[in-house]
C-alpha positions in Angstrom: 79.5 41.9 129.4 77.4 42.8 126.3 75.2 45.1 128.3 78.0 47.4 129.5 76.0 50.5 128.3 73.2 50.0 130.9 73.4 52.0 134.0 73.2 49.5 136.8 72.0 52.0 139.4 68.3 51.2 138.5 68.6 47.5 137.8 67.4 45.1 140.4 68.9 41.6 141.1 66.3 39.8 138.9 67.1 42.1 136.0 70.8 41.6 136.5 70.3 37.8 136.4 68.3 38.1 133.2 71.1 40.2 131.6 73.7 37.7 132.8 71.7 34.8 131.3 71.5 36.6 127.9 75.2 37.0 127.8 75.6 33.2 127.8 73.0 32.7 125.1 74.3 31.3 121.8 72.6 32.9 118.9 73.7 30.0 116.6 71.0 27.9 118.4 68.3 29.8 116.6 67.3 28.3 113.4 66.9 30.6 110.4 63.8 29.2 108.7 61.2 30.9 106.5 58.4 30.2 108.9 60.0 32.0 111.9 61.1 34.8 109.6 57.6 35.5 108.4 56.2 35.2 111.9 58.7 37.9 113.3 58.9 40.3 110.4 55.5 42.0 110.9 56.0 42.8 114.7 59.6 43.9 114.0 58.5 46.3 111.3 55.7 47.6 113.6 58.2 48.2 116.4 60.6 50.1 114.2 57.8 52.1 112.7 56.3 53.0 116.1 56.0 56.8 116.5 57.1 58.7 119.5 54.3 59.8 121.9 54.4 63.4 122.8 53.3 64.8 126.1 53.0 68.3 127.4 53.4 69.1 131.1 53.4 72.3 133.0 56.0 72.8 135.8 57.5 75.8 137.4 60.8 77.1 136.0 62.5 76.4 139.4 61.4 72.7 139.1 62.6 72.5 135.5 66.0 73.8 136.6 66.2 71.2 139.4 65.3 68.5 136.9 68.0 69.7 134.5 70.6 69.8 137.3 69.8 66.2 138.2 69.9 65.1 134.6 73.4 66.7 134.1 74.7 65.0 137.3 73.4 61.6 136.1 74.7 62.1 132.6 78.2 62.8 133.7 78.3 60.5 136.8 
């Protein structure tokens, strides 16, 4: 399974089927031609260059501690 790094807790059946179908996909079927390369280079560069969006939220310190506790449990589960 190439997508072993995904946590499957949050993936529904449709997404699991999609991931499974991608595992069987043969990349050698894709032709490496100049036209496709030019077509895909600009969106690929834009995606890589995309900046992170920052957001400020206000929550109580007790809520923040709860969020941190849940995150630690999920991280080490």
